[in-house]
Each structure stands twice: as structure tokens, then as C-alpha cells.
N, C-alpha and C positions, 0 to 999 in steps of 0.2 A: 504493500500500500504506500502510495506516495505521501510524503510528509506535507502538511499544510503550510503554504507560504502566504503570509499576509501581504496585501498591497502595501507599498512603501508609505503611502499617505496615512493609512490606518495604523501601521506600526509606529510611525512618528507620533501620531496623536496619542497613542497609548502611553508612550514614554513621556511625552510632555505632560499629560494628565498626572502620571505618577510623580513627576518632579514637582508639579504645582501642589499636589496634595501633601507632600512632605519633602521640603527642600533638603532635609538631612540625608535623604536617599540619593541625592544627585551624584556624590563622589562614586558610589557603587555603580550607578547606572552608566557613568562615563566609561567604565571598563568593559561593558558588554560587547561593543563592537565599534569600529571606526566611524560608521555612519551615525551611531547613537551619540558618540562624542561630538560630532559636528552639530547634531540637532540640539543636544542638551547643554553643552558647555556654556553657551550664553546665559542660560537660565540660572546658572550658579551665581551670576552677578546681577540678577534682576533687582536686588535690593542692596545698595551700597551705602554704608555709613562710615564716613571718613572722620578720623580723630577719636574714635571710641576705643580701638584696640591697635597698638603698634604692630602686632603680629599680622592682623588683617590688613592694615595699611600697607605693610611691606608686600603682602601677597597681591593686593590690588595694583600696586605700582609695578610689580613684575609683569603682570598681565598687560597693564597699560603700555609698558615698554616693548613687550614681545608679541602680544596679540591684541592690538588696539581694536581690530574689527570685531573681536568677541565682545568687548565692552560696548562698542557701537551698536551691536545687535541686541545685547542683553539688558543693559541698565535701564530700568523704568522708574526707579525710585532712588533718589540721591539726597543724602543728608550730610551736612558738614558741621561737625561740632568743634573741630580744632584743626589747625593747619601746621602743627609742629612737625609732622612726619611727611607732609606732602608740600612741595613748592606750590605756591599759589597759582603760578602760571600753568602748572600741570593740571591742577583741579579745573582751571578755566578751559583747558584743552579737552579734559574729560567731559565737561559740561557741553562743550561744542559737539563732541562726538555723539553723545546720547540725546541731545536736545530734541530731535524730531520724534522720538518715541517716549519721551519722559512724561510720566503721569503725576509724579509728586516730587517736590523740591523743597528742602527746608534747611535752615541754618540758624544756630544759636551763637555763631561767631561773627567776626567782622568780614566774612567772606564776600557778602553782597557789596557791590560797588557799581557806580554808573557804567563802568566799562563792560559790565555783563549784559547791559540792556540789548545791544545788538545781537548777542548770542541768544538771549531769551526770545527774540523775535521768531526763532525757529521752533519754540516749544508750542506746537500747534495742538497738542493733546493734553496739556497740563490740567489736572483736576484739583490738586491740592498744593498750596503754597504756605510756607511758614517762615517768618523772619521779621526784620525791621525794615519798614518801607523807607525810613530816613536813610539807612545805609545804602539801599538799592538805588535810590534816586539822588543821593548826595545831600539832600536837605529837605526838611518838611515842606517848605514852600514849593519844592519841585515835584512832590509826589503826584503821580498821575495814575489813578486807578482805571483810567480808560486805556492803559497800555495794552496792546494786543494780546500779550501772553496771559492776561487776566480774564479774557473774555470767556474762557472755557472753565474757569475755576468754580468748583462747588464748595470746597472747604478752604477757609483761610484763617491762619493763626497770625495775628498782628501783635508784635511785641513792643510797638511804639507807645509812647505816652501821648494820650489825647490831651490837648490843651485848648484854652479858649481861642487861640489863634488858628488851630488846624482842625478842630473837631467838626466844624460845619462842612468844610471841604471834604474831609474823609467820609463823613456820613453820606454826603451827596454822591461821592464816588462809589461807595459800597452799594447804594440803592440802584446804581446804574449797571452793576454787574449782572448780566442776564441769567446766570446759572447759580449764583451764590445762594446756598441753602444752610450752610453751617459756618459760624463765625466764633473765633476764640480771641478774647482780649485779655490783657494783663491788668493787675489791680491798680496800676497808675492811671488807668482810664477814668476820667471824670464820670462819676456815677450818674450825673444828670444826662449824660450822653446815651445811656442805655435805652430809656423809653423812646427817645428820638429815633434810634436805630430800628427799633421794632415798628415804629410808625412808618418809616421811610422804606425799609427793606421788606416788602410784602411777601417775598418768597422764602424768607428766613424760617427755618424749622427748628433751629437750636442756636442759642447764644451762650457760650461758656465764658465765665469770668474766672481766670486762673491766677493763683499766687502761691509762692512757696511758704509764706508766713501763715501758720495755722490760726493765729489770733485774728489776723485781718480777714481771712476766709470765713471764720465763724461769725465775726461781726457783721460782714456783708450778708451772710446767710440768714442771720437773725433780723437784719434790717434791710431787706432787699430794696433796690431802687424802682422795682416794678413788680406787679403781681402776675405778669405774663407767665403762663405755664411753660413757655419755651426757654425761660431763663434758668440757668444752672450755675452754681459756683463750685469750684474744685481746687484741691491742692495741686501742686505741681508734680510731685513724684519724680520719677526718672523719665523726663519728657522724651528724650531721644530714643530710649528703649521702647517706650510706648508707641512712638512713631513707627519704629521698625515692626512691632507687633501688628499694627494696622496695615502697614505696607504689605505684610505677608498674609493678610486676610484674617487676622485674629481680632479679638475684642479690644480695641483701643478706647481712649476716653470718648471719642465720637460715638462709637457704637454703644458704649455704656450710657452716654448722655441721651441718645435716642431712646434707649430702653427705659431710662428714668422718666423721661417726659411721657412716653406711652403709658407707663404704669400710673403716673399722676392723672392722666386723662381718664384712665379706667377706674380711678378711685382707690387704687391699691397703695398709693402713697399720699400722705396728707398734702392738701393744697398749699399749706404754709411751709412745706419743706423744700429747700432749694439746694442743700448740700449734697453733692455727689460723692459717694464713698469709693470711687473706682481705685484711687491710689491709697495704698496702705498708710495708715497714720492720720487719715482724714475721715473720721467716722461721724 
């Protein structure tokens, strides 16, 4: 009896599904056959977090130097926490390589600069963005939420401080984003801005106010600036680790926040409760 031979397209789909279901299996899958290596190796670098681990940074740099096309095909989620192990120019080159298929981009460092704006024009599929707008545009007065890369954004984490000088312009810019449904702000945001955002951003499903200071978070949760069911406050936790969990399809603070709001709507959580206990230590 002849052995069954699967069509190459079906075989590839099977291996890709296996890799997506558990990325820890990818190194083993790479050893199955040369064709599988070609299919699956880019998926090993689907989520890249630079600055979290010197060992991983070194591995990413080796691939960047030896197999840049693998990263160009594979990277869909990029987060920059620190640039001590990567020259900034190389990270910019990496961003340029993966920009066309990038789905999420974040940074808690000073990586964002106006020089990145021309590169970001190629991020035509971007869904999630996190960072400081002031760094990206060079100054709060230069912030432009009409920038083409933001047109496809559904989830945005803004680390900037909202002030009397910039909050009106930022609120107007947020309301003009055609697909924005989820917004995260930090505690330095003027609380008076929150109700205005809900009024102007009609498509918003969730607004999370986040801070590392437990006392501040508890105070805001006890005295919220709005009674809107979509408003949630949260501790900061390990932000970049949580970002990676979300990028890999797990339950990040966005998913936890959506579930929290849904439970409030069903009456399973008291209407007066706004504190999200997703991050350990903020109960």
C-alpha cells in the first residue's frame, strides 16, 4: 500500500497551526525537514522583545546579521524596553525590515524619535501601539494622531502626561481614529480628561487608567472621574511581559479588562467597582 502524501499546502498549514498553538514546539519542528525549517523558522521570531533578556538579544542580533529575511518575514510584534544590547541604528533597520507586516509596536524606552516616522509610514497593518507620543513626534505641540500609521490602530497605550495645553488636541485626535476601541492612559493624565474622552470617542469599548503606585490606583478606584462602565483602573505589573502574553494570544490586561467590563454589564461585579485585579498585588 502506498504511503499517504499530503499536499504541500496542507502540510505547511498543519505545521504553522502547531507552531501558533505552542511556540515552544517550534525548535523541535524546525528539525523535521528542510522544507519545514523554511516554513516555520520565521514564526520563531513572530514576537520580539528587545532589552528584556541579553541572551535573547544576542540571538536576535545573530539572526539579524545572518538571516535578515527570516526576520523580515517573521516579526509581527516588536517591543523595545532597552537599547543597551542593540545599537539603535540596528533596531531602526529591524523596524524597517518588518514594518509592512507589523501588527503591534511598543516601547517603554526613548527608542521613539521623529526619525522613525518615515519608517512607520510602511506599517500598513498596525493594530496596537504603545509609547510616548512626545518622543515619537519630538514635542507635544507636534503630535499628530492623524499620522497614517495610526489609522488602523485598535488598541493604544499612551504614556504621555495630558496637560491643559495638549489634552484638547489629543482628545480630538483620538476621536478621529477610525478603529480605536481600546485606550490605556497613565495616572498623570488629568482626570477631568476622562469623561471628555468617553464623550468624544464613540467607538471606545474600554479605557484603562494604569499606574505603578498602588495608593494612587486605589484612590482613583474609590473616587472615579466617571461612572462609565467602560472605565477601569489597574496596577502596572510587568507591563512588557504582559504585552508579550497578549502578542502570543494569551490573556493580557486588555482581555482581562474586556472580561471585567462584560461581567459588570451582567451584574456579576458591583457597578461601583473599577479596580482590575489582573496584575498580582492589585486586588
